N, C-alpha and C positions, 0 to 999 in steps of 0.2 A: 503493499500500499504506499502511495506517496501521500505525503504530509508536507502541504505548504508552507513555507513561513507566516507567521500570523504577525500583523500590526497591532499598535497600541489600540486602534479600534476593533480587534477582532475579525479583520478583513484580509482576505489573503491577499498575498502581494504578488503571486505569480501569475504571468499572463498566459494567453495560450500559447505562444510559441514556446518559454519555458517550460510548459506542461509538455508539450510535442517531444522536444528533446529531452525531458527527465525519463518520459513515455520511451521512446527509442533508446536511450541508456540502458533503461529496464529489461528490454526485449534483448539487446544484443546481450545483456550478461546474464540472461535466461531464455538462449534461446533453445535447448534442450528441454525447455518447461514446456509440456504439453498445454500447459495453460495458457500459453502466450500464442497460442496459434489461432489465425483468424477464425478457423470454425468454432472454436471453443471461446472466445472472446464474442462473438457473434450467439451463442447459446448464453451464454453469461449476460448478455446483453438483453434476450426475450426473458431470462429468468428475474434480472432484476425489473424488468417493467413490468412482470407479471406481479411481483411484492408489491410494486406503486399502486397498481390498477385495485388489487385487494384492499388496501388502506384506504382507497375512496368509495369502494365499491359500496352500495347503502347509503351514501351521504346526498344531499340536495345539491344539485346543479353547481351553486356558488358558497356551497360550504367547505369550509376549511377541517384540519383537523386539529383538535383541541387537546387531545390525549398526549402527553409529554412523551411518552414512549413510541408511540404510534409516530409521533412528529420527528423524533430520531431516528426512527427507522425510515420514515420516508427520506430525512435529510441522507443517511447512509445510501438508499438506493439510489437517488438521484445524482450523488456521488460517483458513484458505481457505474452509472452509466452515463455519466459525464468523461472520467475516464476509459470507460472501455469504446465508446466513439471515438476518441483520439486515438485509442492502439489501433482500432480499426483503421481508420483513416492513414494512420501513419503504414500500416501493414500494407493496405492497398494502393499506396502513392497519393494520398489527397490532401490537400492541403486545407 
């Protein structure tokens, strides 16, 4: 997992290009890891999207997630999705 540096305002200082470079290094360091292969990254994206969907299932159209654990799970799923999309884009040569 990649942890971005935090500023004093609790926002990440990592832009998308820095994230892409870090993910490219991670992929190079773990080239033999089956979890880093494009097919498995795509499968992981689907699973994370499914988790996110399950958190919102049954909510009204404009209703958010109020439960602290559900909000944390949503944040984790969104983080995994963002990283997975960037990893997959790197693998297929998209910017």
